[in-house]
C-alpha positions in Angstrom: 99.8 109.0 95.7 99.6 107.5 92.2 101.1 104.1 92.8 99.4 101.5 94.8 101.5 100.2 97.7 101.5 96.5 98.7 99.1 95.3 101.4 100.2 95.9 105.0 99.9 93.1 107.6 98.6 93.9 111.1 102.0 93.5 112.7 103.5 95.8 110.1 100.8 98.4 110.7 101.6 98.4 114.4 105.2 99.3 113.5 104.0 102.0 111.1 101.7 103.4 113.9 104.7 103.6 116.2 106.8 105.4 113.6 104.0 107.9 112.9 103.5 108.6 116.6 107.1 108.5 117.9 109.0 109.5 114.7 112.3 108.0 113.5 113.3 105.0 115.6 116.1 102.4 115.8 115.2 98.7 115.8 115.8 98.4 119.5 113.4 101.3 120.2 110.7 99.6 118.1 111.3 96.2 119.7 111.2 97.7 123.2 107.8 99.4 122.6 106.2 96.5 120.7 107.6 93.8 123.0 108.4 95.2 126.4 110.9 93.0 128.2 111.5 91.0 125.1 114.7 89.3 124.2 116.7 88.6 121.0 113.8 86.9 119.2 111.6 89.9 119.7 114.4 92.2 118.5 114.7 89.9 115.4 111.0 90.1 114.8 110.9 93.9 115.0 113.9 94.0 112.6 112.1 91.7 110.1 109.0 93.8 110.2 111.0 97.0 109.5 112.8 95.3 106.6 109.5 94.1 105.1 108.1 97.6 105.4 111.2 98.9 103.8 111.0 96.4 100.9 107.3 97.5 100.4 108.3 101.2 100.3 106.6 102.2 103.6 109.8 103.0 105.6 113.3 104.3 104.8 116.4 103.7 106.9 119.5 105.8 107.4 122.6 105.3 109.4 122.9 107.7 112.3 125.9 107.5 114.6 126.4 103.9 113.5 122.8 102.8 114.1 120.1 102.3 111.5 117.2 104.6 112.1 113.9 103.9 110.4 111.3 106.5 109.5 107.9 106.3 107.8 108.1 107.0 104.1 104.4 107.1 103.6 101.9 109.4 105.5 99.2 107.9 107.7 96.5 109.4 105.4 97.8 107.5 102.4 97.7 104.1 104.2 94.4 104.9 105.7 93.0 105.8 102.3 94.3 102.5 100.8 92.9 100.5 103.7 89.5 102.2 103.3 89.4 101.7 99.6 90.1 98.0 100.1 87.3 97.8 102.7 84.9 99.6 100.5 85.6 97.3 97.6 85.3 94.1 99.7 82.4 95.1 101.9 80.4 97.7 100.0 80.8 96.8 96.3 82.8 100.0 95.8 80.2 102.4 97.2 81.1 104.7 100.1 77.5 105.3 101.1 77.1 102.1 103.2 80.4 102.7 105.0 79.6 106.3 105.7 76.1 105.6 106.8 77.3 102.9 109.2 80.0 105.1 110.6 77.6 108.0 111.2 75.0 105.8 112.9 77.3 103.6 115.0 79.8 106.3 116.2 77.2 108.8 117.4 79.0 111.9 116.0 78.6 115.2 117.8 76.8 118.1 116.1 80.2 119.7 115.5 81.6 116.5 113.9 78.5 116.2 111.7 78.8 119.8 110.6 82.4 119.3 109.8 81.6 116.2 107.8 78.8 117.9 105.9 81.1 120.9 105.1 83.7 118.5 103.8 81.2 116.7 101.6 79.9 120.0 100.2 83.4 121.3 99.5 84.5 118.1 97.8 81.3 117.8 95.7 81.8 121.3 94.1 83.1 121.3 90.6 86.8 121.9 90.5 87.9 125.2 88.8 90.4 124.8 86.0 93.6 126.8 86.4 93.1 128.9 83.2 
């Protein structure tokens, strides 16, 4: 994605996670999952979060049978990429190496996961062929 999206707050990210996992949802469905047993104020909070995400370009709404249904307008990978870029800038001075080293050491990747990661690094580091 060429444009940079605004920062997502933790509460907004929880709503996005729900939409990615469950698909398009009405405000009531979002409120019921985020705030089980909640009342009108929790419904209003879920509605505000969805509206903020819509204003930021992360979700879209459409009216279905008289009810507004919200759906994620941005893929999880796009948001993850932006979050990681921000983390790398703040914590690693823009270099991915410290982040990747820490992840590999602290997460105890399996041999298959390490091979997959190495294959990806190798594939991405090859010069790109021009379409001539």
